[in-house]
C-alpha positions in Angstrom: 0.0 0.0 0.0 1.1 3.5 -0.7 2.2 5.5 2.3 0.3 8.6 0.9 -3.3 9.1 0.0 -5.0 12.4 -0.8 -8.2 12.3 -2.9 -9.7 15.6 -1.7 -8.8 18.8 0.0 -11.2 18.2 2.9 -10.8 14.5 3.8 -10.1 13.9 7.5 -6.4 14.5 8.0 -4.3 11.5 8.9 -0.8 12.9 8.4 0.9 16.2 7.8 4.4 17.6 7.4 5.5 20.8 9.0 8.5 23.0 9.4 8.5 25.6 12.2 10.3 28.8 11.1 13.8 28.9 12.5 17.1 30.8 12.1 16.8 30.6 8.3 14.0 33.2 8.6 16.2 35.4 10.9 19.1 35.2 8.4 17.2 37.5 6.1 18.0 41.2 5.8 16.4 44.1 4.0 19.1 43.7 1.3 18.2 40.1 0.5 14.5 40.0 1.4 13.4 40.5 -2.2 15.7 37.7 -3.5 14.3 35.5 -0.7 10.8 36.3 -2.1 9.7 38.4 0.9 8.6 42.0 0.9 9.4 42.4 4.6 11.5 40.6 7.2 9.9 38.7 10.1 10.3 38.8 13.8 11.2 35.2 14.4 10.3 35.1 18.1 6.7 36.3 17.4 6.4 34.1 14.3 7.5 31.0 16.3 4.8 31.7 19.0 2.1 32.0 16.3 3.3 28.9 14.4 3.4 27.0 17.7 -0.4 27.5 17.9 -0.8 25.8 14.5 1.5 22.9 15.3 0.0 22.3 18.7 -3.5 22.3 17.2 -2.5 19.8 14.5 -0.9 17.6 17.1 -4.3 17.4 18.8 -5.9 16.3 15.5 -3.4 14.1 13.6 0.1 12.7 13.3 2.6 15.4 12.6 6.1 15.2 11.2 8.8 17.9 11.1 11.0 18.1 8.0 14.2 18.5 9.9 13.5 15.2 11.8 12.6 13.3 8.6 15.7 14.7 6.8 18.0 13.7 9.7 16.5 10.2 9.6 17.3 9.6 5.9 20.8 11.2 6.2 21.8 8.3 8.4 22.1 6.2 5.2 25.5 6.9 3.7 24.2 6.3 0.2 21.3 8.8 0.6 23.5 11.3 2.3 26.0 11.2 -0.6 23.1 11.6 -3.2 21.6 14.6 -1.4 25.0 16.3 -0.9 26.1 15.8 -4.4 22.8 17.1 -5.9 22.9 20.1 -3.6 26.5 21.1 -4.3 26.3 20.6 -8.0 22.9 22.3 -8.3 24.2 25.3 -6.4 27.7 25.3 -7.9 29.5 24.6 -4.7 31.4 21.3 -5.6 34.2 22.3 -3.2 31.9 21.8 -0.3 31.4 18.1 -0.9 34.0 16.9 1.5 33.0 19.3 4.3 29.4 18.3 4.2 30.1 14.5 3.9 32.0 14.8 7.2 29.0 16.2 9.1 26.8 14.0 11.3 23.2 13.7 10.2 21.7 16.1 12.8 24.2 18.9 12.0 23.9 18.3 8.2 20.1 18.5 8.3 20.3 21.7 10.2 22.8 23.3 7.8 20.9 22.2 4.7 17.9 24.2 6.0 19.5 27.1 7.9 22.3 27.6 5.5 26.1 27.1 5.6 28.0 30.3 6.5 30.6 31.5 4.0 34.1 31.3 5.6 36.0 34.6 4.8 39.4 32.9 4.5 40.1 34.0 0.9 40.1 37.5 -0.6 37.2 36.5 -2.9 35.1 35.4 0.1 36.2 38.4 2.2 35.0 40.8 -0.5 31.8 38.9 -1.3 28.4 40.3 -0.5 27.2 36.8 0.4 27.1 35.6 4.0 26.4 32.0 3.1 28.1 29.4 0.9 24.7 27.6 0.8 21.9 30.0 1.3 19.2 29.5 4.0 15.9 28.2 3.0 13.9 31.2 4.1 10.6 29.9 2.6 10.6 26.3 3.9 8.0 26.9 6.6 5.6 27.1 3.6 5.9 23.3 3.2 2.9 23.2 0.8 4.9 24.2 -2.3 7.7 21.8 -2.7 5.7 18.5 -2.6 2.0 17.8 -3.6 0.2 14.6 -2.7 -2.2 13.8 -5.5 -4.0 10.5 -4.9 -1.4 7.9 -4.1 1.7 9.7 -5.5 3.7 12.8 -4.6 4.3 15.4 -7.3 7.6 17.2 -6.5 7.4 20.9 -7.1 9.4 22.6 -9.9 9.9 25.8 -8.1 9.6 29.1 -10.0 12.6 30.6 -8.2 16.0 28.8 -7.8 16.3 30.0 -4.2 13.7 27.3 -3.4 15.1 24.4 -5.4 16.7 22.8 -2.4 13.3 22.6 -0.7 12.1 20.4 -3.6 15.3 18.3 -3.5 14.8 17.6 0.3 11.1 16.7 -0.1 11.9 14.4 -2.9 14.5 12.6 -0.9 12.1 12.3 2.1 9.4 10.7 0.1 11.9 8.5 -1.8 13.8 7.2 1.2 12.0 7.6 4.5 10.4 4.3 5.6 7.3 6.0 7.1 6.6 8.0 3.9 8.3 6.1 1.0 6.1 6.7 -2.0 6.2 7.0 -5.8 7.4 10.5 -6.6 6.8 12.4 -9.9 9.6 14.9 -10.7 8.7 17.5 -13.3 12.3 18.4 -13.6 13.1 15.0 -15.0 10.8 15.8 -18.0 11.8 19.4 -18.4 13.5 19.3 -21.8 12.5 22.8 -22.6 14.6 24.5 -19.9 12.9 26.3 -17.1 9.5 26.8 -18.5 7.8 24.0 -16.4 7.0 25.4 -13.0 4.6 23.9 -10.4 4.1 24.9 -6.8 1.8 23.3 -4.3 -0.1 26.4 -3.4 -1.5 26.3 -7.0 -2.7 22.7 -6.9 -6.0 21.7 -5.1 -7.4 18.2 -5.2 -11.1 19.0 -5.4 -12.3 15.4 -5.9 -10.8 12.1 -7.0 -11.5 13.2 -10.6 -11.1 16.9 -10.4 -7.8 18.9 -10.0 -7.8 22.7 -9.6 -4.7 24.5 -10.7 -3.7 28.2 -10.6 -1.4 29.7 -13.2 0.5 32.9 -12.7 3.8 33.9 -11.2 4.6 30.5 -9.7 2.9 27.8 -11.8 3.2 28.0 -15.6 1.0 26.8 -18.4 3.7 24.2 -19.2 3.4 23.0 -15.7 -0.3 22.4 -16.3 0.6 20.6 -19.5 2.9 18.3 -17.5 0.1 17.5 -15.1 -2.2 16.8 -18.1 0.4 14.2 -19.3 0.2 12.6 -15.9 -3.6 12.7 -15.9 -3.6 10.9 -19.3 -2.8 7.7 -17.3 -6.3 7.9 -15.8 -8.5 5.5 -17.7 -11.7 7.3 -16.7 -13.1 10.8 -17.0 -10.8 13.4 -15.3 -11.0 17.2 -15.1 -8.4 19.9 -14.7 -9.8 23.4 -13.9 -7.3 26.1 -14.5 -7.6 29.6 -13.0 -5.5 32.4 -14.4 -4.0 34.6 -11.6 -2.7 38.2 -11.6 1.1 38.5 -11.7 0.9 41.3 -9.2 0.4 42.1 -6.4 2.2 39.3 -4.6 -0.8 38.4 -2.5 -2.1 36.5 -5.6 1.0 34.3 -5.6 -1.0 31.0 -5.6 -4.6 29.8 -6.2 -5.0 29.0 -2.5 -4.7 32.7 -1.8 -8.0 33.3 -3.5 -9.9 30.0 -3.4 -9.9 27.1 -0.9 -12.3 24.2 -0.2 -13.9 24.1 3.3 -16.6 21.4 3.3 -18.5 19.2 0.9 -20.8 22.1 0.1 -18.7 25.2 1.0 -15.7 27.0 -0.5 -13.9 30.2 0.4 -13.5 32.8 -2.4 -12.0 36.1 -2.9 -15.0 37.4 -4.7 -13.4 40.1 -7.0 -11.3 37.5 -8.8 -13.3 34.3 -8.5 -16.9 35.5 -9.0 -16.9 38.9 -10.6 -16.3 39.3 -14.3 -12.6 40.1 -15.0 -9.9 39.5 -17.5 -8.5 36.4 -15.8 -9.8 33.3 -17.5 -11.0 30.0 -16.0 -10.4 27.0 -18.3 -11.9 23.5 -18.1 -9.8 20.7 -19.5 -11.8 17.4 -19.8 -10.0 14.1 -20.3 -11.3 10.6 -20.8 -9.5 7.4 -21.3 -6.2 9.2 -21.6 -7.5 11.6 -24.3 -8.1 15.3 -24.2 -11.8 15.7 -25.0 -12.1 19.4 -24.7 -10.4 22.6 -23.5 -12.7 25.6 -23.1 -13.2 28.8 -21.2 -15.9 28.7 -18.5 -17.5 31.3 -16.3 -15.7 30.6 -13.0 -14.6 27.8 -10.7 -17.8 27.4 -8.7 -20.0 27.3 -11.8 -18.0 24.5 -13.6 -17.7 22.6 -10.3 -21.5 22.7 -10.0 -21.8 21.2 -13.5 -19.5 18.4 -12.4 -21.6 17.7 -9.4 -19.8 19.8 -6.8 -22.4 22.5 -5.9 -20.5 24.8 -3.5 -21.8 27.8 -1.5 -19.2 30.5 -1.4 -18.0 32.0 1.9 -16.4 35.4 1.3 -12.8 36.5 2.1 -13.2 39.9 3.8 -17.0 39.6 3.9 -19.5 40.9 1.3 -19.9 44.6 2.1 -16.6 46.5 1.5 -14.2 45.9 -1.4 -11.4 47.6 0.6 -11.8 45.2 3.5 -11.9 42.3 1.0 -8.6 43.5 -0.5 -6.9 44.0 2.9 -7.9 40.6 4.3 -7.0 38.8 1.0 -3.5 40.4 1.4 -3.2 38.8 4.8 -4.2 35.3 3.6 -7.8 35.7 4.4 -8.8 33.0 1.8 -6.0 30.6 2.8 -7.7 28.0 5.0 -6.5 24.5 5.7 -9.2 21.8 6.1 -8.5 19.1 8.7 -11.8 17.4 7.9 -15.1 18.2 6.2 -16.2 21.5 7.6 -13.3 21.7 10.0 -10.7 24.4 9.1 -7.8 26.4 10.4 -7.1 30.1 9.6 -5.9 33.4 10.9 -7.9 35.3 13.5 -6.8 38.6 12.3 -9.2 38.5 9.3 -12.2 39.4 11.4 -14.6 40.0 8.5 -13.7 36.7 6.9 -14.2 34.9 10.2 -17.5 36.6 10.8 -18.7 35.5 7.3 -17.7 31.9 8.2 -19.7 32.2 11.4 -22.7 33.3 9.4 -22.2 30.2 7.3 -22.5 27.9 10.3 -18.9 27.5 11.3 -18.3 27.7 15.1 -15.4 30.1 15.8 -12.9 28.5 18.1 -9.4 29.6 19.4 -6.4 27.4 19.1 -5.2 28.7 22.4 -8.3 27.3 24.1 -7.7 23.9 22.5 -4.1 23.9 23.8 -5.3 24.8 27.3 -7.9 22.1 27.3 -10.9 24.5 27.3 -12.5 23.0 24.2 -12.9 19.5 22.7 -13.0 19.5 18.9 -15.1 16.4 18.9 -18.0 18.5 20.3 -18.2 20.4 17.1 -19.4 19.2 13.7 -18.3 22.4 11.9 -15.7 24.9 13.0 -13.0 27.3 12.2 -10.0 27.1 14.5 -8.3 30.4 14.6 -4.6 31.1 15.2 -2.7 34.3 15.7 -1.2 35.6 12.5 0.0 39.2 12.9 3.6 38.1 12.0 3.2 34.9 10.0 0.9 36.5 7.5 3.6 39.0 6.7 5.5 36.1 5.2 2.9 35.9 2.5 0.9 32.7 3.4 -1.6 31.1 5.7 -2.5 27.8 7.3 -2.8 25.9 4.0 0.6 27.3 2.8 2.3 26.0 6.0 1.0 22.5 5.9 1.9 19.5 3.6 -0.8 16.8 4.1 0.2 13.4 2.8 -2.7 11.3 4.0 -6.4 11.9 4.3 -9.5 9.7 4.7 -11.7 9.8 1.6 -14.8 11.1 3.5 
């Protein structure tokens, strides 16, 4: 049996991979923030406290794994260790570091592969270099969603849009290839990328709506060629299969992924950023229908909810930022107001700072709960059929993502 299984966005969660933000976030400065894909630098102490609410909540709900622990485990194999180090050094043009990294024990090596290897200023070239690291820190790795995507019983390894994130995909591929708890069939787009760097796929753009429906955003992080690659994989399905593609604005950066404007909450409910998803605009929604390995049609449709309804998924929208004020909608979307993570049907996690979004969810029948109360034993989640569990997010949201961005589910019930 496969160690992974995700056939919907909302199935009861049975396993998730996390990475609490660490020194790699603090090793960011105003000078390198843009290169690191941030518009601001984070206060690590505050971000860790907020992230702890998410991690503790998930520990109450399901089995959780940290990337650094999984990586340390697989680095105990000399063969795996050598493969990862060689790929890292050659990909990042640091072959001279092979010997140094091979001499490190697994715990220290796993830490440095994530937090970065400082540049030793022992030569004039290094002394005069603007770089502080020989191997750069993985500033974005606490957004574990992007580098690996569980689709059914396989794991699609992300082909990152920016090279500063390539090592994230390399690490996730190794974890799913070699860790005994997670070993699965991986699909690596990079292996098929004969046209250079045009194929890009990131997990924030990929939503498993149903066993036969995939939602994909295209924009600054996932390319049309990335969708073409996913179509090639879908051709292996010998039954009807649908890919619904949503075009996203290149700017502002809050539209980085599809899950920043659309997420699934329950069998009959979705979260939408109304101006982009429901109102007429220039960004197209495309329905690709396949059957028995053949493309039957590619056509423009009205919007995601309308085509899902025609396919038997009739969803009532909840509104990011509420329904009354476009300025509030815009502000709350900027702070990941649409980015919810489902731990089961009708059971979701999101930021408490987006008060109008949370109020709209309350109006749609979601009980509003606090992660802090769960941690202190004041509430029992089993007492609620439908809830939104809120976490603090004043600092985390400044990194450009929410609860879905910070979670990589690898196993769900198909309920």
